[in-house]
C-alpha positions in Angstrom: 74.9 145.3 56.0 74.4 148.3 53.8 73.7 151.9 54.6 70.0 151.4 54.9 70.4 148.7 57.5 72.8 150.8 59.5 70.5 153.8 59.3 67.4 151.8 60.5 69.5 150.2 63.3 70.6 153.6 64.6 67.0 154.8 64.5 66.0 151.9 66.8 69.0 151.2 69.0 69.3 154.6 70.6 65.7 154.8 71.8 65.9 151.2 72.9 68.8 151.8 75.3 67.1 155.0 76.6 63.8 153.3 77.2 65.5 150.3 78.7 67.6 152.4 81.1 64.8 154.7 82.2 62.3 151.9 82.7 64.7 149.6 84.5 65.8 152.5 86.8 62.2 153.4 87.7 61.0 149.8 88.3 64.3 149.1 90.2 63.8 152.0 92.6 60.2 150.8 93.4 61.3 147.2 93.9 64.4 148.1 95.9 62.3 149.8 98.6 61.3 146.3 99.7 65.0 145.8 100.7 65.0 148.8 103.0 64.3 146.5 105.9 67.9 145.3 105.6 69.0 148.7 106.9 66.1 149.4 109.2 65.6 146.0 110.8 69.1 144.4 110.6 71.3 147.4 111.0 73.1 147.0 107.7 74.8 149.7 105.7 74.0 151.5 102.5 76.4 149.4 100.4 74.7 146.2 101.5 71.3 147.7 100.6 72.6 148.7 97.1 74.3 145.3 96.6 71.1 143.4 97.4 69.0 145.8 95.4 71.2 145.4 92.3 70.7 141.6 92.4 67.0 142.0 91.4 67.8 143.8 88.1 68.1 140.6 86.0 64.5 139.6 87.0 63.3 143.0 85.8 65.2 142.8 82.5 63.5 139.6 81.5 60.2 141.4 81.4 61.4 144.9 80.4 63.6 144.0 77.4 60.7 143.0 75.1 58.5 145.9 76.1 61.4 148.4 75.7 62.1 146.9 72.2 58.5 147.4 71.2 58.6 151.0 72.4 61.8 151.6 70.5 60.5 150.2 67.2 57.3 152.1 67.5 59.2 155.3 68.2 61.6 154.7 65.3 58.9 153.8 62.7 56.6 156.7 63.8 59.5 159.1 63.4 60.3 157.8 59.9 56.6 158.1 59.0 56.5 161.7 60.3 59.4 162.6 58.1 57.9 160.8 55.2 61.0 158.6 55.0 59.0 155.4 54.8 56.9 156.7 52.0 60.1 157.5 50.1 61.5 154.1 50.8 58.4 152.4 49.5 58.4 154.6 46.4 62.0 153.7 45.8 61.1 150.0 45.7 62.0 149.0 49.2 59.9 146.0 50.3 58.3 145.5 53.7 60.8 142.7 54.3 63.8 144.8 53.4 62.6 147.6 55.7 61.8 145.3 58.6 64.8 143.0 58.4 67.1 145.1 60.6 64.4 145.5 63.2 63.7 141.8 63.2 67.5 141.2 63.7 67.4 143.4 66.8 64.5 141.3 68.1 66.5 138.1 67.7 69.4 139.7 69.7 66.9 140.8 72.4 65.3 137.3 72.5 68.8 135.7 73.0 69.6 138.3 75.7 66.3 137.5 77.5 66.9 133.8 77.2 70.3 134.2 78.9 68.8 136.2 81.7 66.1 133.6 82.2 68.2 130.5 82.2 71.4 131.7 84.0 71.7 135.3 85.2 68.4 135.7 87.0 68.6 132.4 89.1 72.3 133.1 89.8 71.6 136.6 91.2 68.5 135.4 93.1 70.6 132.7 94.8 73.2 135.2 95.8 70.5 137.4 97.1 68.9 134.6 99.2 72.3 133.5 100.6 73.2 137.1 101.5 69.9 137.8 103.3 70.3 134.4 105.1 73.7 135.4 106.3 72.5 138.8 107.5 69.6 137.2 109.4 72.0 134.7 110.9 74.1 137.5 112.4 72.1 137.6 115.6 74.7 139.8 117.4 74.1 142.7 115.1 70.6 142.2 113.7 68.6 140.3 116.3 69.5 141.5 119.8 68.9 145.2 120.0 67.7 146.8 123.2 64.2 148.2 123.4 63.0 146.8 120.1 60.8 143.9 119.0 62.6 142.4 116.0 61.0 140.0 113.6 63.9 137.8 112.7 61.9 135.7 110.3 58.3 134.6 109.8 57.1 133.3 113.2 60.1 134.5 115.3 60.3 137.7 117.4 63.0 138.7 119.8 63.0 141.5 122.4 65.7 142.7 124.7 65.0 145.3 127.4 68.6 146.6 127.7 72.3 145.8 127.1 74.9 145.6 129.7 78.5 145.5 128.4 79.6 143.5 125.4 77.2 140.7 124.5 75.3 140.9 127.8 71.6 141.5 127.9 68.8 142.2 130.5 65.2 141.3 130.1 65.1 138.9 127.1 62.0 137.5 125.4 62.0 135.1 122.4 58.6 134.3 120.9 58.9 131.3 118.5 55.7 130.4 116.8 57.1 129.0 113.5 55.7 125.5 114.4 52.0 125.7 114.2 51.6 122.8 116.5 53.8 124.1 119.3 54.5 127.7 120.4 57.5 128.4 122.6 58.3 131.6 124.6 61.7 132.0 126.3 61.9 134.6 129.0 65.1 135.4 131.0 66.3 138.1 133.4 69.8 138.0 131.9 71.5 136.5 128.9 75.1 136.3 127.6 76.0 135.7 123.9 78.9 133.4 123.3 80.6 131.8 120.3 81.3 128.1 120.8 82.3 125.2 118.7 78.7 124.2 118.5 77.7 127.6 117.1 76.5 130.9 118.6 75.0 130.2 122.0 72.7 132.4 124.0 73.1 131.6 127.7 69.9 132.4 129.5 69.9 133.1 133.3 67.0 133.0 135.7 64.0 132.5 133.3 61.4 130.1 132.0 60.3 128.4 128.9 56.5 128.4 128.1 55.3 125.8 125.7 51.8 125.8 124.3 50.4 122.9 122.3 47.8 124.1 119.7 45.8 120.9 119.7 45.2 120.9 123.5 45.7 124.5 124.5 47.8 123.3 127.5 50.7 125.5 128.6 53.7 123.9 130.2 56.2 126.1 132.1 59.8 125.1 132.7 61.7 127.3 135.1 65.5 127.3 134.9 68.5 129.0 136.4 70.7 128.4 133.3 69.6 127.5 129.8 71.9 127.3 126.7 70.1 128.2 123.5 71.7 127.5 120.2 70.8 130.5 117.9 71.6 128.5 114.8 68.4 126.6 115.4 66.5 129.8 114.7 68.3 130.5 111.4 68.6 128.8 108.1 72.0 127.8 107.0 72.9 128.0 103.3 72.3 124.2 103.0 68.8 124.5 104.4 67.5 127.1 102.1 64.5 126.2 100.1 65.0 127.3 96.5 62.0 129.1 95.1 60.9 129.2 91.4 63.0 132.3 90.6 66.1 130.8 92.2 66.2 127.6 90.2 68.1 127.0 87.0 66.3 125.7 83.9 67.3 122.0 84.5 66.0 122.1 88.1 62.7 123.4 86.9 62.1 121.0 84.0 63.3 118.0 86.1 61.9 118.4 89.7 63.5 116.3 92.4 60.6 114.0 93.4 62.4 112.9 96.5 61.8 116.4 98.0 58.4 117.4 99.3 58.4 120.8 97.8 59.2 119.5 94.3 56.5 116.8 94.5 53.9 119.3 95.7 54.7 121.9 93.1 56.0 119.8 90.2 53.5 121.3 87.8 54.4 124.8 88.6 58.1 124.1 88.4 57.8 122.6 84.9 55.5 125.4 83.7 58.0 128.0 85.0 60.8 126.3 83.1 58.9 126.3 79.8 57.7 129.9 80.6 61.4 130.9 80.6 62.0 129.3 77.3 58.9 130.9 75.8 59.3 134.4 77.1 62.1 135.4 74.6 59.6 134.8 71.8 57.6 137.8 73.0 60.5 140.1 71.8 59.9 138.9 68.2 56.1 139.0 68.6 56.2 142.6 69.9 58.3 143.8 67.0 55.9 142.1 64.5 53.0 143.9 66.2 54.8 147.2 65.8 55.7 146.5 62.2 52.2 145.5 61.2 50.8 148.5 63.0 53.0 151.1 61.3 53.9 149.6 57.9 51.3 146.9 57.4 48.3 149.0 56.8 47.3 151.7 54.4 49.2 155.0 54.4 47.4 157.8 56.3 48.0 161.5 56.7 45.9 161.7 59.9 48.6 160.2 62.1 49.1 156.9 63.7 48.1 157.5 67.3 45.1 155.2 67.2 47.2 152.4 65.6 49.9 152.8 68.2 47.3 152.7 71.0 45.8 149.5 69.6 49.3 148.0 69.3 50.1 148.8 72.9 46.9 147.2 74.1 47.6 144.2 71.9 51.1 143.8 73.4 49.9 144.0 77.0 47.0 141.7 76.2 49.4 139.2 74.6 51.7 139.2 77.7 48.8 138.8 80.0 47.5 135.9 77.9 51.0 134.4 78.4 50.9 134.6 82.1 47.4 133.1 82.2 48.4 130.3 79.9 51.4 129.5 82.1 49.2 129.4 85.2 46.8 127.1 83.5 49.6 124.9 82.2 50.9 124.6 85.8 47.6 123.3 86.9 46.6 121.1 84.0 50.0 120.0 82.6 49.2 121.2 79.1 52.6 122.8 78.4 51.7 123.7 74.8 49.5 126.5 76.3 52.6 128.4 77.3 54.0 128.6 73.8 50.6 129.2 72.1 50.3 133.0 72.6 53.7 134.1 71.2 53.8 131.5 68.5 50.2 132.3 67.3 51.0 136.0 67.2 54.3 135.4 65.3 52.8 133.2 62.7 49.7 135.3 62.1 51.6 138.6 61.9 54.3 137.1 59.7 51.6 136.0 57.2 49.8 139.3 57.4 53.0 141.3 56.8 54.8 139.3 54.2 52.2 136.9 52.6 48.8 138.7 53.1 47.3 136.8 50.1 47.3 133.6 52.1 44.6 135.1 54.4 42.4 136.7 51.8 39.7 138.0 54.1 42.3 139.9 56.1 44.3 141.2 53.1 45.4 144.8 53.9 44.4 147.5 51.6 46.8 148.8 49.1 48.4 152.2 49.8 46.7 155.0 48.0 
C-alpha cells in the first residue's frame, strides 16, 4: 500500500463512519420507539428498554452499510473532483483501476461485514430479543396484573383487575382469552390470589365464572365456581415454544427448512429465499461502489459539476435495491433462486466492463475526456 492508496482510503473511511453512525442513530431512534411498550405496558425500566432497542441495530446495519459506503465514496470522489485532484491524477498517468482499487477494497471489507451480520450477528441478537420479551411477558405479577387497566398481554389475551388488596391479592378480575378462533373464553372472579407452585405460577380465582363461546355454533356455556386454579404459564410462551421468524433464523435453518414442522412446510419457499437473500445482499456493497465510480470517474470530465450524475447514481442505487427485494419475493413464490442474485451480479459485471473494458461494449463506450 503506497501513499496514494492511504490517501484515498482516508478520504473515504472518515465520511463512511460518520454517515454510518448518523444514519444508524436516526433509524435506530425511530425503530426503538416500537419498544416503548415494554416500559408503558409491562412496567420495565429504562435499561431494559435500551437493551432491547440495541438488539435491533444489527438488522439495521445489514441495510445501512452498503448505502453508507455509497454515500462515502460519492462524497470522497466529488471532493477530489472539486479540488481537481482526480484531473491531476489522470494527467500523471494514474489509471481508473489504480484510482478505484482502494475504494473497491473497502467495498470488499464492507461486504464481509454485512455477510457476518446477516449469517450470525442479526439472528443471534433477534433471538435474544425474542427470549427477553417472552420472559418479560411471562412475568405476570409485574406486567399483567395491574389495577384499573386493561392490559393486552399478547395477541388475543386481555387482562383487567379492578383493584389490589395486599401482596398478590386482587379484586374484580377479568381475563378475556380469544387466541383460539374456534373458542373464546372469559374468566371473571370477585377475588384472586397469585401463588408460585411447583406446577408454575397459579392464579387462584374465588367466586366467579367461566364463559365459553364456540364460534361455529355461537352457543355460550357458563360454568360457575367457588374456587378455580388457573395456571398462568398456559397463557405465556416458554422459550422452548417460541416460533422462530425469518430474521431469527441462522443461515442453515433458512436454507434447510425442517419439513416436520408446519411453519417450515408452509413457508419453505420464503425461508430458502431469505437465506439466499442474506448471501446476496453483501454483493450490493460492491455494486454500489461501482455505481459511484462509474458516475464520477467513468464519464467525460465536466466543469459544470456532478450534481445530476450523483442524483442519477442515487436513483440507480435505490432502484437496484428495490429490484433485489422484488426479486427475492418472486423467488420465494416461484422457487427461482437465481432471481435473487441477478440484480447485484448484473450490475457488477456491467459496470466493471464499462469502467475497465469499455471497448467490449462498443455502443456504450464512454467519451474520451477533453
